[in-house]
C-alpha positions in Angstrom: 71.7 92.5 139.5 74.6 90.5 140.8 74.7 88.5 137.6 74.8 91.7 135.6 77.7 93.0 137.7 79.7 89.8 137.3 79.1 89.9 133.5 80.4 93.5 133.5 83.5 92.5 135.3 84.2 89.6 133.0 83.6 91.6 129.8 86.8 92.6 127.9 87.9 96.2 128.1 86.4 98.5 125.5 89.6 99.0 123.5 90.0 95.2 123.1 86.3 94.7 122.4 86.6 97.3 119.6 89.5 95.4 118.0 87.7 92.1 118.2 84.5 93.4 116.8 84.3 92.3 113.1 84.0 95.1 110.6 80.8 95.0 108.6 82.2 94.3 105.1 80.8 92.1 102.3 82.8 89.0 101.3 84.9 89.8 98.2 83.9 86.8 96.1 86.3 87.5 93.2 89.3 87.9 95.6 88.2 84.7 97.4 88.3 82.8 94.1 91.7 84.3 93.1 93.2 83.3 96.5 92.0 79.7 96.2 93.3 79.3 92.6 96.4 81.4 93.1 97.7 79.5 96.2 96.7 76.0 95.2 97.9 76.0 91.6 101.7 76.5 92.4 101.6 73.8 95.0 99.8 71.4 92.6 102.4 72.1 89.9 105.2 71.4 92.4 103.5 68.2 93.5 103.2 67.1 89.9 106.8 67.8 89.2 108.0 65.9 92.3 109.2 69.2 93.9 106.6 70.0 96.7 109.1 72.4 98.3 109.3 74.4 95.1 105.6 74.5 94.9 105.3 75.6 98.6 107.8 78.5 97.9 105.8 79.6 94.9 102.6 79.5 97.0 104.3 81.7 99.6 104.9 84.3 96.9 101.2 83.9 95.9 100.2 84.4 99.5 102.0 87.8 99.6 100.3 88.8 96.4 96.9 87.8 97.8 97.5 90.0 100.9 98.5 92.9 98.7 95.6 92.6 96.2 93.5 95.3 97.8 93.0 97.8 94.9 90.0 98.0 92.6 91.6 99.6 89.5 93.6 97.2 87.4 96.5 99.7 87.1 96.8 100.0 90.9 96.6 96.2 91.2 99.6 96.0 88.9 101.6 98.3 91.2 100.3 96.9 94.4 101.3 93.3 93.5 104.3 93.6 91.1 106.4 96.3 92.9 106.3 94.6 96.4 107.1 91.2 94.7 110.4 92.7 93.5 111.3 93.9 97.0 110.2 90.5 98.3 112.6 88.8 95.9 115.4 91.0 97.1 114.5 90.2 100.7 114.5 86.4 100.4 117.8 86.6 98.5 119.5 88.5 101.4 117.9 86.2 103.9 119.0 83.0 102.1 122.6 84.3 101.8 122.9 84.7 105.6 120.9 81.6 106.6 122.5 79.9 109.7 125.3 82.5 110.0 124.6 83.8 113.5 125.5 87.4 114.1 125.8 88.1 110.4 122.2 87.1 110.0 121.2 89.3 112.9 123.0 92.3 111.4 121.6 91.9 107.8 118.0 91.3 109.0 118.2 94.3 111.4 119.5 96.5 108.5 116.7 95.3 106.3 114.2 96.2 109.1 115.6 99.7 109.4 115.1 100.3 105.6 111.6 98.7 105.8 110.5 101.0 108.5 111.9 104.2 106.9 110.3 103.6 103.5 106.9 102.8 105.1 106.1 106.5 105.3 106.4 107.1 101.5 103.0 105.6 100.6 100.9 102.5 100.4 102.9 100.7 97.7 106.2 101.5 99.5 104.8 100.3 102.8 103.7 97.0 101.2 107.1 96.7 99.6 108.9 97.4 102.9 106.8 94.8 104.6 107.5 92.1 102.0 111.2 93.0 101.9 111.5 92.4 105.6 109.0 89.4 105.7 110.9 87.5 103.0 114.3 88.3 104.5 113.1 86.8 107.8 111.7 83.7 106.0 114.9 83.3 104.0 117.1 83.6 107.1 114.9 81.2 109.1 114.0 78.3 106.7 116.2 76.1 104.6 115.8 77.1 101.0 116.6 75.3 97.8 120.0 76.0 96.2 121.4 77.8 94.4 120.6 81.2 95.8 118.6 82.4 92.8 115.9 79.7 93.0 114.0 81.0 96.1 113.4 84.6 94.7 112.5 83.1 91.3 109.9 80.7 92.8 108.4 83.4 95.0 108.1 85.8 92.1 106.5 83.1 89.9 103.8 82.6 92.6 103.2 86.3 92.7 102.9 86.4 89.0 100.2 83.7 89.1 98.0 85.9 91.3 98.9 89.0 89.3 97.7 87.3 86.1 94.5 86.3 87.8 94.0 89.8 89.1 94.6 91.4 85.6 92.6 88.8 83.7 89.7 91.1 83.0 91.7 94.2 82.2 91.3 94.0 78.4 87.5 93.8 78.7 86.9 95.9 81.8 89.7 98.5 81.6 88.6 101.8 83.1 85.5 100.3 84.7 86.8 100.5 88.3 87.7 104.2 87.8 84.3 105.0 86.3 82.6 103.1 89.1 84.6 105.1 91.7 83.6 108.5 90.2 80.0 107.4 89.7 80.0 106.2 93.4 81.2 109.7 94.4 78.2 111.3 92.5 75.9 108.8 94.3 77.3 109.6 97.7 76.7 113.3 96.9 73.1 112.4 96.0 72.7 110.8 99.4 74.2 113.8 101.0 71.7 116.0 99.2 68.9 113.8 100.5 70.2 114.0 104.1 71.1 117.7 104.0 70.2 119.4 107.3 68.8 116.2 108.8 70.0 113.7 111.4 72.2 111.8 108.9 73.8 114.9 107.6 77.3 114.5 109.2 77.4 110.8 108.5 76.7 111.4 104.8 79.2 114.2 104.6 81.9 111.8 106.0 80.9 109.2 103.3 81.3 111.9 100.6 84.8 112.7 101.9 85.9 109.1 101.9 84.5 108.6 98.4 86.3 111.7 97.1 89.6 110.6 98.6 89.3 107.2 97.1 88.4 108.5 93.6 91.2 111.1 93.6 93.7 108.5 94.7 92.6 106.3 91.7 92.8 109.1 89.1 95.4 111.5 90.3 98.1 109.0 91.1 99.1 108.7 87.5 97.6 111.6 85.6 100.9 113.5 85.2 102.2 110.5 83.2 99.1 109.7 81.2 96.7 112.7 80.9 98.0 113.6 77.4 97.6 110.1 76.0 94.4 109.1 77.8 91.3 111.1 76.9 89.2 108.8 79.0 91.3 109.6 82.1 91.2 113.3 81.4 87.4 113.2 81.1 87.0 111.3 84.3 89.3 113.7 86.2 87.3 116.7 84.9 84.0 115.0 85.9 85.3 114.3 89.4 86.5 117.9 89.7 83.0 119.0 88.7 81.4 117.3 91.7 83.2 119.6 94.2 80.9 122.6 93.7 78.0 120.2 94.2 79.5 119.0 97.5 79.9 122.6 98.6 76.3 123.4 97.6 75.0 120.4 99.5 76.8 121.7 102.6 75.0 125.0 102.4 71.7 123.1 102.8 72.6 122.6 106.5 71.8 126.3 107.1 68.3 126.2 105.6 65.5 126.8 108.1 63.5 123.7 109.2 60.3 125.3 107.9 61.4 124.9 104.3 61.8 121.1 104.7 64.3 119.0 102.9 65.6 119.8 99.4 63.4 118.8 96.5 63.9 115.1 95.5 64.7 116.3 91.9 68.2 117.4 93.0 69.5 114.0 94.3 67.7 112.3 91.4 69.6 114.5 88.9 72.9 113.6 90.7 72.1 109.9 90.3 71.3 110.4 86.6 74.7 112.0 86.2 76.3 109.0 88.1 74.6 106.6 85.8 76.0 108.5 82.8 79.5 108.3 84.2 79.3 104.6 85.0 78.0 103.7 81.5 80.7 105.7 79.9 78.2 107.7 77.9 79.4 111.1 79.2 81.1 113.1 76.6 79.3 111.4 73.7 76.9 114.2 72.8 76.0 114.2 69.1 76.9 117.4 67.2 74.2 120.0 67.3 72.3 118.7 70.3 71.7 120.9 73.4 73.7 120.4 76.6 71.6 118.9 79.3 72.9 121.4 81.8 71.3 124.2 79.7 68.0 122.5 79.5 65.9 122.3 82.6 63.6 119.5 81.4 66.6 117.2 80.8 67.8 117.5 84.4 64.3 117.9 85.7 65.2 120.7 88.2 62.6 122.9 89.8 63.0 126.7 89.7 65.4 127.7 92.6 63.9 129.7 95.5 66.8 130.6 97.7 70.6 130.7 97.9 70.9 127.0 98.6 68.7 125.9 95.7 70.5 128.4 93.4 73.9 126.9 94.4 72.7 123.3 93.9 71.0 124.1 90.6 74.1 125.8 89.3 76.4 123.0 90.4 74.3 120.3 88.8 74.1 122.2 85.5 77.8 122.8 85.6 78.5 119.1 86.2 76.2 118.2 83.3 78.0 120.6 81.0 81.4 119.1 81.9 80.1 115.6 81.2 79.0 116.6 77.7 82.4 118.1 76.7 84.2 115.9 74.2 87.7 116.8 75.4 87.6 118.4 78.9 90.8 119.8 80.3 91.6 118.2 83.6 94.2 120.9 84.3 91.8 123.8 83.5 90.0 126.1 85.8 87.9 123.2 87.1 90.9 121.5 88.6 90.3 121.5 92.4 93.7 120.2 93.4 96.0 121.9 91.0 98.5 120.4 88.6 100.7 117.8 90.2 104.4 118.0 90.0 106.3 115.9 87.5 107.0 112.3 88.5 110.8 112.8 88.9 110.2 115.8 91.2 107.7 114.0 93.3 110.1 111.0 93.6 112.9 113.3 94.7 110.7 115.0 97.3 109.6 111.6 98.6 113.1 110.2 98.9 114.2 113.4 100.7 111.3 113.1 103.1 112.0 109.5 103.8 115.8 110.0 104.4 115.6 113.3 106.4 112.3 112.9 108.4 112.6 112.4 112.1 109.4 110.3 112.1 110.9 108.0 109.4 114.1 107.4 111.4 112.1 106.9 114.6 109.9 104.2 113.0 112.9 102.6 111.3 114.8 102.4 114.6 111.9 101.0 116.5 111.5 98.2 114.0 115.2 97.6 113.8 115.5 97.3 117.6 112.7 94.8 117.9 113.8 92.7 114.8 117.4 92.7 116.0 116.4 91.3 119.4 114.1 88.7 117.9 116.7 87.6 115.3 119.4 87.4 118.0 117.1 85.1 120.0 116.6 82.9 116.9 120.1 82.9 115.4 122.5 83.3 118.3 121.1 82.1 121.6 121.2 78.3 122.0 117.5 77.9 122.6 115.2 76.1 120.1 113.4 79.1 118.7 112.2 79.5 115.1 111.8 82.4 112.5 108.2 82.7 113.7 109.4 85.0 116.5 110.8 87.5 114.1 107.9 87.0 111.7 105.5 88.0 114.5 107.5 91.1 115.3 107.4 92.0 111.6 103.6 92.0 111.4 103.1 93.7 114.8 105.7 96.5 114.4 104.7 97.9 111.0 104.2 101.5 112.2 101.6 102.5 109.5 99.3 99.6 110.4 98.0 101.2 113.6 98.4 100.7 117.3 101.4 98.5 118.3 99.8 97.6 121.6 96.5 96.5 120.2 98.1 94.7 117.3 100.3 92.7 119.6 97.3 91.6 121.7 95.2 90.9 118.6 98.1 89.1 116.9 98.4 86.7 119.9 94.7 86.1 119.9 94.5 85.7 116.1 97.5 83.3 116.1 95.8 81.2 118.8 92.6 81.0 116.8 94.6 80.2 113.6 96.4 77.4 115.4 93.0 75.9 116.4 92.3 75.7 112.7 95.7 74.3 111.9 95.6 71.5 114.5 93.2 69.2 112.6 94.8 70.1 109.3 98.3 69.1 110.4 97.1 66.2 112.5 94.6 64.5 110.2 95.2 65.6 106.6 97.8 63.3 105.0 100.8 65.1 103.4 100.8 65.0 99.7 98.0 65.7 97.1 95.5 66.3 99.9 97.4 69.4 100.7 96.3 71.1 97.5 92.5 71.2 98.1 93.2 71.9 101.8 95.3 74.9 100.9 92.6 76.1 98.5 90.0 76.0 101.2 92.3 77.8 103.7 93.3 80.4 101.2 89.6 81.3 100.6 89.5 82.5 104.2 92.2 85.1 103.8 90.3 87.7 101.7 87.1 87.0 103.5 88.6 87.4 107.0 91.0 90.3 106.1 88.0 92.6 105.6 86.8 91.8 109.1 89.8 93.0 111.1 93.4 92.4 112.0 92.8 89.5 114.4 90.6 87.8 111.8 93.2 88.2 109.1 95.9 86.7 111.4 93.7 83.7 112.2 93.2 83.1 108.4 96.9 83.5 107.5 98.4 81.4 110.3 97.3 77.9 109.1 98.3 78.7 105.5 101.8 79.6 106.5 102.1 76.6 108.8 100.9 74.2 106.0 103.4 75.7 103.5 106.3 75.8 105.9 105.7 72.2 106.7 106.5 71.4 103.1 110.0 72.8 103.8 110.8 71.5 107.3 108.5 68.4 107.6 107.7 68.8 111.3 103.9 68.3 110.9 101.8 68.5 114.1 104.9 69.3 116.2 104.8 72.8 114.7 101.7 73.9 116.5 102.6 74.6 120.1 106.2 75.9 119.4 104.6 78.4 117.0 102.2 79.6 119.6 105.1 80.1 122.1 107.1 81.9 119.4 104.2 84.2 118.6 103.8 85.1 122.3 107.5 85.8 122.6 107.4 88.0 119.4 104.4 89.9 120.8 106.2 90.4 124.1 109.3 91.8 122.3 107.1 94.2 120.4 105.3 95.4 123.5 108.5 96.0 125.5 111.0 97.1 122.9 108.6 98.6 120.4 106.0 100.2 122.8 107.0 100.8 126.4 110.5 102.0 125.6 109.2 104.7 123.2 107.2 107.3 125.2 105.5 108.8 122.1 103.8 105.4 121.5 101.9 105.5 124.8 101.8 109.3 125.4 99.7 110.0 122.4 100.4 112.9 120.0 96.8 113.2 118.8 96.4 116.5 120.6 99.1 118.0 118.4 97.5 116.6 115.3 94.2 118.1 116.3 95.8 121.5 117.0 97.3 121.5 113.5 93.9 120.8 112.0 92.3 123.7 114.0 95.1 126.0 112.8 94.5 124.9 109.2 90.8 125.5 109.7 91.6 129.1 110.8 93.5 129.6 107.6 90.6 128.2 105.6 88.2 130.6 107.2 90.4 133.5 106.2 90.8 132.2 102.7 87.1 131.5 102.3 86.1 135.1 102.5 89.1 136.6 100.8 87.7 136.5 97.2 84.9 138.6 96.0 81.4 137.0 96.0 80.7 134.9 93.0 84.4 134.2 92.2 86.2 130.9 92.9 89.4 131.3 94.9 91.7 128.4 93.6 93.8 128.5 96.8 90.6 128.2 98.9 89.4 125.2 96.9 92.7 123.4 97.2 93.0 124.2 100.8 89.5 122.9 101.5 90.2 119.6 99.8 93.5 119.2 101.6 91.9 120.1 104.9 89.2 117.5 104.5 91.8 114.9 103.6 93.8 115.8 106.7 90.7 115.7 108.8 89.9 112.2 107.4 93.5 111.1 108.4 93.0 112.7 111.9 89.7 110.8 112.3 91.4 107.5 111.3 94.3 108.2 113.8 91.8 108.9 116.5 89.9 105.7 115.7 93.2 103.7 116.0 93.9 105.5 119.3 90.6 104.4 120.7 91.9 100.8 120.5 94.7 101.7 122.9 94.5 101.0 126.6 94.3 103.9 129.1 95.5 106.6 129.1 95.7 106.9 125.3 92.3 105.4 124.6 90.6 107.5 127.3 92.2 110.6 126.0 91.2 109.9 122.4 87.6 109.3 123.6 87.7 112.7 125.4 89.0 114.5 122.3 86.7 112.8 119.8 83.8 115.3 120.1 86.2 118.0 119.2 87.3 116.2 116.0 83.6 116.2 115.0 83.3 119.9 116.0 86.2 120.9 113.8 84.7 119.0 110.8 81.4 121.0 111.4 83.4 124.3 111.4 84.9 123.5 108.1 81.5 122.6 106.6 79.8 125.7 108.1 82.6 127.8 106.5 82.0 126.2 103.2 78.2 126.6 103.5 78.4 130.3 104.4 80.7 131.0 101.5 78.3 129.3 99.1 75.4 131.4 100.4 77.5 134.5 100.0 78.2 133.5 96.4 74.4 133.2 95.8 72.9 136.3 97.2 73.7 136.6 101.0 75.6 139.8 101.9 79.4 139.2 102.4 80.5 139.4 106.1 82.6 142.3 107.4 86.3 141.6 107.4 86.4 142.3 111.2 84.0 139.5 112.0 86.1 137.1 109.8 89.2 138.2 111.7 87.5 137.6 115.0 86.5 134.0 114.2 90.0 133.3 112.9 91.5 134.6 116.1 89.2 132.4 118.2 90.3 129.4 116.2 94.0 130.3 116.6 93.5 130.7 120.3 91.9 127.2 120.4 94.8 125.7 118.4 97.3 127.3 120.8 95.5 126.0 123.9 95.4 122.5 122.4 99.2 122.5 121.9 100.1 123.9 125.3 97.3 122.3 127.4 96.3 125.7 128.8 92.7 126.7 129.3 90.9 128.1 126.2 90.9 131.9 126.7 87.6 133.8 126.6 85.1 131.0 126.3 81.7 132.8 126.4 79.4 131.7 129.3 76.0 130.1 128.7 76.9 128.2 125.5 74.9 125.1 124.9 77.9 123.3 123.5 76.3 122.8 120.1 75.0 124.6 117.1 71.5 124.7 115.6 71.9 122.7 112.4 68.8 124.4 110.9 69.6 127.9 112.0 69.6 130.8 109.6 67.1 132.0 106.9 67.6 130.9 103.3 67.0 134.4 101.9 69.4 137.3 101.3 67.6 139.7 103.7 67.3 137.5 106.9 67.7 139.1 110.3 70.5 136.7 111.4 74.1 137.6 110.6 75.7 135.6 107.9 78.5 134.4 110.1 76.3 133.5 113.1 76.0 129.8 112.3 79.8 129.6 111.9 80.3 131.5 115.1 78.1 129.1 117.0 80.1 126.1 115.7 83.4 127.8 116.7 82.1 128.6 120.2 80.7 125.1 120.6 84.2 123.7 119.7 85.8 126.0 122.2 83.3 125.0 124.9 84.1 121.3 124.3 87.8 122.1 124.7 87.3 124.3 127.7 87.3 121.5 130.3 90.8 120.5 128.9 90.1 116.8 128.1 92.9 114.6 129.4 
């Protein structure tokens, strides 16, 4: 017993243990191979040309491209690698021009940090571009670069082009395959959802469907405004993805089937998997003239006769998806479009720029980064203490606001750097400088994609020895780099914790309660929209609101998971609110399921009952914002809802809104103790 108590006292806190726990992710073998070849090749060319410093700079550019090579679709790889490389070239140019110029270097790098922080809110590509802009500006201002000024950006860009070429090597042969695989994966996730409908794994499979839908829409809709008219394959995939939404809604309604009916017939998920196979093979839309549509022929899909509202909804959704797949030229902007037509590219660009320039959050993030970078660069460039660019480099990685918790990243960065230095010690001490650096760099580069999927600390441990090995080609300090870099990393982490965390109350007084209140208010609006249209008719606003709401809830879930890695009180508050996040997701699903049942035979609910539930959700949202007690929580609630409640016939004794009402009251009961 005493030994167990001592072990408990010595165990790391839960927020730290969660950050150090490796994520269960497969090793991306193709990315590992690209990293080894992409980083080692420029260095080998530089060695052969007698210019190892040039090769090291090009390998640094390749390193940035390897870190940014996270997309599946070739088109997205092009943007994720090429656009940040352009910003990185600008950053190293600015840094090189102010190298060794004291306060001028501080002012320029701080201004770059402000811009980097502000554009991070635009999107994933802009965030990577802002990171590389600041990162290369720091490197250019901290390391001696070859002259004239245009050589460093050119060499960095050439290294990035090597990785880009490797990443796009299979595009001519496999163009469109990642997109088809993503849409097919969505259909397969829905098949798993149908299998688990109403069972213990129901909520987990629903979350998997949401993530898969988000990923597929991100791949397809990011560029359809520009290409839908010239790409029939893209239009077909978009229509096929839209067609899966009714199937997701029908699968949600299976949660309300009584337990006595058992799970859905295996024929339903089997049909969804056959549709997925057709999408992945690219055979959808290739129906010979004169043949019957599989959606109109029951033996082709192998569907049993429907017996209740849920089966009717699933049957109709599967047949509709099959019909869409057999259309030769489906319209992605037709009635099946579940998100609506996106605005033109120039309009979206103008809106994005306005949001980045006028947003309070954008300025707040930018000022936080600028303050920390300014302090770090002043310590490096002005104060007469032997410090290196590694201080500012550490702050750059820790303070990126869209990367998660500043506190946990600072701690994990310090631990990851220490682990990376343990790897670098034998490399810098025992490996002779010269051609041996090429195979050594290839081996170290392979760790970056493999470790990046495991977590932030693991990625830091993999990147650290690579940067040390490459920077040694520029400053030739060898083993003497190790301990100073550890000290510099600790100083950078300390600056981030004090100037980027403790001085900004919103960073340690979490705002997750406000985000959750917004989600509850949006859910109330969705409940009202769900029953506004007549039974049997799709309400376009409801469909778009539901997709947007699920995406927002996915973002809230991610934000809560990041907050769980914070120390108390933020982490404890996030843990207290977490059951309510799940409860809100269940309310949205219960609303969808009830609407599907109404569309397939269950009587529509009275408007007064819908208004009552909407009011209860609005009251809950208001209580979450103000911290007041939830008004009128009924006594005797069990804090949960019966997942199998409700008959699956149109004339059952239970009211149609009773399952939704139980979910709402369960959520109000969770919030009643006022967590936090």
